[in-house]
Structure formats: C-alpha cells, structure tokens
KEKOLVO-254895 format. One line per 10 residues: their letters; for each residue x negated, y, z negated of C-alpha. Coordinates in steps of 0.1 Angstrom, whole numbers. Layout:
a = X Y Z  ...
END
This chain:
xxxxxxxxxx = 311 81 322  300 45 326  271 50 302  293 66 277  318 38 280  291 13 275  281 29 242  315 36 231  325 0 223  296 -8 199
xxxxxxxxxx = 296 17 171  272 18 142  267 -20 142  252 -20 176  225 4 166  213 -19 138  200 -44 164  168 -24 168  140 -42 151  112 -23 134
xxxxxxxxxx = 79 -41 138  44 -34 126  26 -16 154  -3 -34 170  -36 -16 177  -43 -10 213  -80 -5 207  -107 -32 201  -104 -50 168  -135 -50 146
xxxxxxxxxx = -144 -85 131  -135 -84 94  -137 -114 71  -101 -117 59  -88 -148 44  -51 -145 41  -31 -174 27  -18 -197 54  13 -203 34  20 -166 32
xxxxxxxxxx = 14 -161 69  37 -189 78  65 -177 55  62 -141 68  64 -152 104  94 -175 96  111 -146 78  106 -122 107  119 -148 131  150 -154 110
xxxxxxxxxx = 157 -117 107  154 -112 144  178 -140 151  204 -126 126  201 -92 142  207 -106 176  237 -125 163  252 -94 147  245 -74 178  262 -101 199
xxxxxxxxxx = 292 -101 177  295 -64 177  293 -63 215  319 -89 216  342 -68 195  334 -37 215  340 -56 247  374 -67 235  383 -32 223  371 -15 255
xxxxxxxxxx = 390 -39 276  422 -33 257  417 6 254  404 15 288  419 -11 310  387 -17 331  387 -45 357  380 -78 340  353 -90 365  332 -58 360
xxxxxxxxxx = 335 -60 323  324 -97 322  294 -89 344  283 -62 321  288 -84 291  267 -111 307  239 -87 313  240 -75 277  239 -111 264  209 -118 286
xxxxxxxxxx = 191 -87 274  198 -97 237  185 -132 243  153 -119 259  148 -95 230  151 -124 205  125 -145 225  102 -115 227  104 -110 190  95 -146 183
xxxxxxxxxx = 66 -144 208  53 -113 190  55 -131 156  36 -161 170  10 -139 185  4 -122 152  0 -156 135  -25 -167 161  -43 -134 157  -47 -140 119
xxxxxxxxxx = -60 -175 125  -85 -162 151  -97 -135 126  -102 -162 99  -123 -183 123  -143 -154 136  -150 -143 100  -164 -177 92  -187 -178 122  -196 -141 122
xxxxxxxxxx = -230 -131 135  -248 -98 139  -255 -104 176  -219 -115 185  -204 -91 211  -173 -72 200  -140 -85 216  -125 -66 245  -98 -41 238  -63 -52 239
xxxxxxxxxx = -40 -33 263  -6 -24 250  22 -33 272  53 -55 275  49 -88 293  70 -96 323  105 -107 317  108 -145 313  70 -150 312  67 -148 274
xxxxxxxxxx = 95 -173 269  79 -197 294  45 -196 276  62 -200 242  81 -231 255  49 -246 268  30 -240 235  3 -218 252  -11 -187 237  -3 -154 252
xxxxxxxxxx = -32 -140 272  -33 -107 252  -20 -93 220  16 -83 228  33 -51 217  68 -47 205  92 -51 234  119 -26 243  151 -29 224  179 -27 249
xxxxxxxxxx = 210 -12 234  223 3 267  210 5 302  184 31 290  150 17 279  127 28 251  92 16 244  76 18 209  39 11 206  14 21 180
xxxxxxxxxx = -21 13 170  -45 13 141  -82 21 139  -110 0 124  -117 -1 87  -153 11 80  -153 -3 45  -146 -38 57  -174 -34 83  -199 -25 55
xxxxxxxxxx = -188 -55 34  -194 -78 64  -228 -63 69  -237 -67 32  -226 -104 33  -247 -110 64  -277 -94 47  -272 -116 17  -269 -146 39  -301 -138 58
xxxxxxxxxx = -319 -132 26  -308 -166 12  -320 -182 45  -353 -164 42  -357 -177 6  -349 -212 17  -373 -211 46  -400 -198 23  -395 -226 -2  -396 -252 27
xxxxxxxxxx = -429 -237 39  -444 -238 4  -432 -274 0  -447 -285 33  -480 -267 25  -481 -286 -8  -475 -319 9  -502 -312 35  -527 -305 7  -517 -336 -12
xxxxxxxxxx = -520 -357 20  -554 -342 28  -567 -350 -7  -552 -385 -6  -568 -391 29  -602 -381 16  -599 -406 -13  -587 -434 10  -617 -428 33  -641 -431 3
xxxxxxxxxx = -623 -463 -8  -625 -477 27  -662 -469 29  -668 -487 -4  -648 -517 8  -668 -519 41  -700 -516 22  -690 -544 -2  -679 -566 28  -712 -561 46
xxxxxxxxxx = -731 -570 14  -710 -601 10  -718 -611 47  -755 -605 41  -754 -627 10  -735 -654 29  -761 -653 57  -789 -657 32  -771 -686 17  -766 -702 51
xxxxxxxxxx = -803 -698 58  -812 -714 25  -789 -743 32  -804 -748 67  -839 -748 51  -828 -775 26  -812 -795 54  -844 -793 74  -864 -806 44  -839 -834 40
xxxxxxxxxx = -842 -844 76  -880 -844 74  -877 -867 44  -854 -890 63  -879 -891 92  -905 -903 67  -881 -930 53  -873 -942 89  -909 -944 97  -915 -965 66
xxxxxxxxxx = -885 -987 74  -898 -991 109  -931 -1005 96  -912 -1028 72  -891 -1041 100  -922 -1049 120  -936 -1069 90  -902 -1086 85  -902 -1096 122  -936 -1112 118
xxxxxxxxxx = -925 -1130 87  -894 -1143 105  -916 -1157 133  -938 -1175 108  -907 -1189 91  -894 -1201 125  -926 -1219 132  -925 -1236 98  -890 -1247 104  -898 -1260 138
xxxxxxxxxx = -928 -1280 125  -905 -1294 97  -879 -1303 123  -905 -1320 144  -917 -1340 114  -882 -1351 105  -876 -1360 142  -907 -1382 141  -895 -1399 109  -862 -1405 125
xxxxxxxxxx = -878 -1421 155  -899 -1444 133  -869 -1455 113  -849 -1461 145  -877 -1482 159  -878 -1503 127  -841 -1507 129  -842 -1518 165  -870 -1542 157  -850 -1557 129
xxxxxxxxxx = -820 -1562 151  -842 -1578 178  -853 -1607 155  -836 -1639 166  -814 -1657 141  -834 -1681 120  -825 -1716 110  -807 -1722 78  -830 -1712 51  -838 -1734 22
xxxxxxxxxx = -824 -1725 -12  -858 -1712 -22  -856 -1686 6  -824 -1669 -7  -845 -1644 -24  -860 -1634 9  -825 -1629 24  -815 -1605 -4  -846 -1585 2  -837 -1582 39
xxxxxxxxxx = -803 -1569 29  -818 -1544 7  -841 -1532 36  -810 -1528 58  -793 -1507 32  -823 -1486 29  -824 -1482 67  -787 -1470 66  -796 -1445 38  -825 -1432 58
xxxxxxxxxx = -803 -1430 89  -778 -1408 69  -806 -1386 57  -819 -1382 92  -784 -1370 103  -782 -1346 74  -816 -1332 82  -807 -1329 119  -776 -1309 109  -796 -1288 85
xxxxxxxxxx = -822 -1282 113  -795 -1270 137  -780 -1247 111  -813 -1232 102  -822 -1227 138  -789 -1209 145  -793 -1187 114  -829 -1180 123  -819 -1170 159  -792 -1147 145
xxxxxxxxxx = -815 -1131 120  -840 -1125 148  -813 -1108 169  -803 -1087 139  -839 -1077 132  -845 -1068 169  -813 -1047 169  -822 -1030 137  -857 -1023 150  -843 -1008 182
xxxxxxxxxx = -819 -987 162  -846 -975 138  -868 -966 168  -839 -947 184  -831 -928 151  -868 -920 146  -870 -906 181  -838 -885 175  -851 -873 142  -884 -864 157
xxxxxxxxxx = -866 -843 183  -846 -826 157  -876 -818 135  -898 -803 163  -890 -769 149  -914 -758 121  -901 -768 87  -913 -778 53  -917 -815 47  -904 -830 15
xxxxxxxxxx = -923 -852 -8  -916 -889 -15  -901 -879 -48  -871 -863 -30  -866 -895 -10  -868 -916 -41  -843 -893 -59  -818 -896 -30  -821 -934 -30  -817 -936 -68
xxxxxxxxxx = -786 -914 -65  -770 -937 -39  -777 -967 -60  -760 -951 -90  -730 -943 -69  -727 -979 -57  -732 -992 -92  -704 -970 -105  -681 -982 -77  -688 -1018 -84
xxxxxxxxxx = -682 -1014 -122  -649 -997 -116  -635 -1021 -90  -653 -1053 -100  -661 -1057 -63  -698 -1065 -55  -713 -1065 -20  -746 -1085 -23  -752 -1087 15  -745 -1067 46
xxxxxxxxxx = -752 -1076 82  -749 -1052 112  -747 -1065 147  -744 -1043 178  -720 -1058 204  -702 -1047 236  -676 -1028 216  -700 -1012 192  -713 -1022 158  -699 -1052 140
xxxxxxxxxx = -705 -1050 102  -701 -1081 80  -699 -1077 42  -703 -1106 18  -681 -1097 -12  -675 -1111 -46  -643 -1100 -63  -639 -1105 -101  -605 -1103 -119  -601 -1112 -156
xxxxxxxxxx = -634 -1132 -156  -625 -1152 -125  -645 -1146 -93  -638 -1153 -56  -662 -1149 -26  -651 -1138 9  -663 -1120 40  -651 -1088 55  -659 -1082 92  -652 -1047 106
xxxxxxxxxx = -653 -1042 143  -635 -1026 172  -609 -1046 191  -601 -1039 227  -565 -1041 240  -550 -1029 274  -535 -995 274  -498 -997 285  -497 -960 294  -527 -962 317
xxxxxxxxxx = -531 -995 335  -568 -1005 339  -579 -987 307  -584 -1001 273  -576 -990 237  -602 -996 210  -588 -1002 175  -609 -1005 144  -598 -1037 126  -611 -1059 97
xxxxxxxxxx = -610 -1096 93  -608 -1114 59  -625 -1148 56  -623 -1167 23  -654 -1186 11  -660 -1217 -11  -623 -1222 -19  -631 -1259 -24  -650 -1249 -55  -618 -1234 -70
xxxxxxxxxx = -590 -1254 -87  -559 -1261 -67  -536 -1239 -88  -558 -1209 -81  -559 -1217 -44  -521 -1221 -43  -516 -1187 -61  -536 -1169 -34  -508 -1175 -9  -517 -1159 25
xxxxxxxxxx = -552 -1150 12  -563 -1187 13  -565 -1184 51  -583 -1160 74  -565 -1127 81  -569 -1098 106  -554 -1064 100  -559 -1027 110  -585 -1008 90  -559 -984 76
xxxxxxxxxx = -544 -1013 56  -576 -1020 37  -564 -1004 4  -531 -1024 5  -550 -1056 12  -574 -1051 -17  -545 -1044 -41  -525 -1075 -30  -556 -1097 -33  -562 -1086 -69
xxxxxxxxx = -525 -1092 -77  -526 -1127 -62  -558 -1136 -83  -539 -1127 -115  -507 -1145 -105  -520 -1179 -116  -527 -1167 -151  -493 -1150 -155  -475 -1183 -145
END
C-alpha cells in the first residue's frame, strides 16, 4: 500500500523525469582519430545539462503537487509525509548531479580521444576496458566539485522515481572501418618518414663526397705552399751566404787599409819627432839671442852717468836712444818668440799624444780584424778600398754642399770617459762665414737613484773662433752664440738651425 501511495501522487508528469542517455560501451575503446568540433561538444554538454536540470525541476514540482494532494486526500501523518518528501528531493538532487558528471565524463572522453588520435602509434597498448557501473552515492558529486576527473567512464545512473531501482546500461562495439583508416594513415606517415630519411641520407652522402674532394684539393694546395716556402727559405739562405762572403771580402779590405794606415802613422810619428827637434833647436837659438840682448841691456844700464856732453856730442846721445829703442823692440820680440815657443811645444805634445793614441787604436783594430779574418776568405783588391773611400768622399761633399757646413779638421782624444772628438767647422750663410769648434764627449754625473754610481751623458760644447775678425754688428746678432755653450747631443739639430738663423738676422735688420 505504501508503494502504491507513493506512486499515486505523481501521475504522468513524474514519469517524464527519466532521462534517456546515450549508452556507453563497457568494452575497450579502440583508438580512432576523430576530430569533433570543440564548440559542438561544449554546446551538446551544456544542452544535456540544461535538460537534466529542467527535468529535475519539473519532477520536483510534480512531487510537490502530489505531496500536497496525497496529504489532503489520504490524511497521512505530516511527519511521515515530510520524511518521504525529503528522501525524494535528495534522490532527485543526486540524479541531477550524476547526469552532470556523466556529461562531463563524456566531454573528457572526447578530448582524450582527440589527443590519443594525434599521438597515435602502432606500438601503443590498447586502453583497459571500462567497467560499467554506478559510482557510489556522493562520490561523483565530490569529485565534480573538486574539478577532478572520474576514475572510469561512468554509465547512466539509476533514475529513482519510487523506492524501486532500475539500472540501464548499454555498450557499443569497435568500428573496423575507423581502424583501417588509422592504419592507412600510419602507413602513409611511415612512408613519408622513410622518404625523408632517404633524402637526408642522400644529402649527407653528397656532402661527404664534396668534403672528400675539397680536402684532397686543399692537401695539394698545402703541399704547393710548403714547397714554395721551402724554396724561398733556400733562396734566402743562399742570399745570406752571399752577403756573408761579401762582408768577409770587405773586412779583408779593411784589414789591408788598417795595415797601411798603421805604417803611415809610424811615418807620421817619426816626422813629428823630427819637427819637435827642429822646434827645440829653434827655441834654444831664440833663447840664446834673448840672453845676448839681455846682457847688452844690463851692460848699458851699468855704464855710469857721464859728464855733460858738449854740444857736438848730442848726436852720440841720440844714437844711444835709438839703441835703447831697438833693445826694447828686441825684448818684445823675444817675449813673442817665447810665447810662440810655448804654444808650439804644447801643440806638439798634444799631437804626439793623439798620434800615439791613434797608433794604439790602429794596432788594436788591426788585431781585432786579424782575429775576425782567421777563417778562410777571399781578399779584395785595392780597387775596392779605393772605391769605398771615393764613395765616402762623395757623400761628405754632398752633405757639405747642401748644408754649407765644412769640417776641415777632426781630432780624436781618448780619455777616462771615452773618446773626445773635436771638429773644427766653418759655417757659411749667404756668403758670410763663421768658424767654431764642436767637442763631443761623455759627461759623468752622480746617479740620484743609486748613490755611488755615475750616469754618463753624451754632450757637445760649442766654442766660437776668431770673432774679433768679424764686425761688431754681426757679433751682436749672434746673441748667445758669441759665447761658449754646452748642451745635450740630442739638441744638435736645434742648435744648428738657431745658429744659421742668428747669422742671417744681421742682414734682415
């Protein structure tokens, strides 16, 4: 009776709550490359959900009306009727939730099928079969609320119209035509991959052959370059050997020249000694004349004063005065000769020192050259020496013509700090000449960085000559160059330029 009363209040509207859904296969689903439209799937699921909600709403309304009618007609207890109504409402809500879950699972299934179709492979294992069955009550709703995917493909839940339960499940079998299409597509894909791999292999083989041919050509080019380089080295070595032979010849010629100059220096030394003896004899003669004149002067002074001379003796007095004047003249000449003797003696001694130093240097150079030329070589003739000397003379002449600076004399003295070279120079500018000396030597100065050590600097000293023979305007125009100057050797070019400018300043004024 209770069951009949439960059904009696609903009528035909209650039976329309049952939802007819597409059965889901309970067997394994074969992978098929289906690409349904996403928009269509979404719209279908939304439509199904809306229909289910409307059906539930209509069912709830019908049950509400049935509940009211049953209560009025049958007079059941209010508490029992409300309890049953609550149970029916819970069942309707659960049915709506299950329908929504089924729709979502179908959408997820379509998306998975699309993804599997894109990544399909012949070796992929088939998916496990899906068991048909209704999920536990409340479990589907919880998973749907959390946004998680149901663990298996759900089937249509039971539609509860009364306390009796009914289960509707159905399944579909695989489509063999779709399977064949998938296999054909896989075969086409594999063939295209095979074609691509074949083309890549042919391309790599072609590149390998080209590289092999190119490498062979490069090896030949490299061999030619190495051969050319070795030939160049051989030619360079031959040229070096030829240059060394020429240098050896030149050194032998210089040895001959040094030997000749050594003999000339010996002769010059002998001539200097003879000249020194002549100068000494001349000085002794002048000294003797000086003594004689001094004795005559002393004798004249020692004569006692005479008595007043008579007028006829005035002539004799004048003669005496003339003799005294002559004595004074001779006395001056004696002093001049003495000065000349001293100057000549100093110059002679200086020249002797220079000759001895030059002789020692020549001997040292000759010994050094003899050591260098001990190896067998070809000696050069005197013609080569004469040619070198003539070449040097032409170079010096060109330099003198271009600068108007002549160097008629050069003296070299070896001192404690090395060689001291003195040049006697004559500079001509616009037809006007000036003589001066240039001394080049090394000057020692204490090293501030290392106490007790010395720094040697090459300097030059300028000494003007015979300025008394020039007019006063020319001398005044020289400025600082009318006095002796000392400067570092690296300022020689600036010194020469300023000297020439000062020599032309007088004419410009």
